[in-house]
N, C-alpha and C positions, 0 to 999 in steps of 0.2 A: 311292821308285820304282822300276817296275821296267816293264823291254821286252815286250811280250808278240805273238807273231808265229803267224798261222794260216793256213794254207791250209786254204780250203775248192775249190778246182780240183775233188775229184771230184765235189762235189758238182750235183747239177742245177738252174737256173738259178733257179727260182721257188724255193727253199731258200737262194741265198747272195742271193736278194729278204729274203726273211725273215728271216734273220740283219742281213744290211745297212741294216732298219728298225729291229730291233728293241736295233741297238745306236745306229745317228743320227739317229731318230725318220723320220715323212715328216708331207708334206701330204697329206689327206686332206679329199677335196671332196665334197659332197653337193647331193643334189637339182638334179641339172646347172648346179654353179659357182655356185648361191644362197652357199652357207652354205661356209665355208673355216677346217678347226679345225688348226691346228696339233700332231701327234701324239710328245709326248718319248721318244727313247731313254736309255739308260742313259748314255752318254757326256755327253747334253746336258747343259751346268748344272756339271761336272764337270772337275775340272786330267787333261785328257789332248793329247797332242800326238799326231795317225796320224803317220808315217813310214812312206811310200808309200807302197803296197797294201795294205798285208795285215800292218800293222806299227804296235804300239800303243803310248806313252807315257804308262803309266799311273800315278796314287797307290795308295798302295794301299787308299787305303779303299775304292776300289770292285773291287779282285783280283779278292776271291773269288766275285762278282756276274757281274766278264766272264768267267770261267772256264768260270762254269756254265752262262750263256749260248752259251759256244763247245762246250763240248760237250755241251747240249742238242741242239747244228746240226749234231751233230759234225762239227766243224773239226779239225784237227789244229794242236794246241796246244805252244808253243816257251816256255814265260820262262825270260827271263835278269836279272837283276839291272845295275840302271845306277846310280852316283852322281857325281853333278858338281859334287863335291871336286878337285882337282886334287895327285893324287901327287907326293909332293918327294923 
């Protein structure tokens, strides 16, 4: 597992919202509320844990895709390894 920390405070709010929608998905409401669709994001259905506002603990399976999305949106990224094993 890896810890991804990212910063998006230098981005405009519209760009920040686009990134959050791509990562976590959103509810799409069409025809004045008649139809409601759940649009899935990258992290839906994956093994991840959100750490505070801009930190994510993710599996190595989706790490490359997550970094690709963060780079596309020009987020500042920092990646750390995480081990849940106790050191003796």
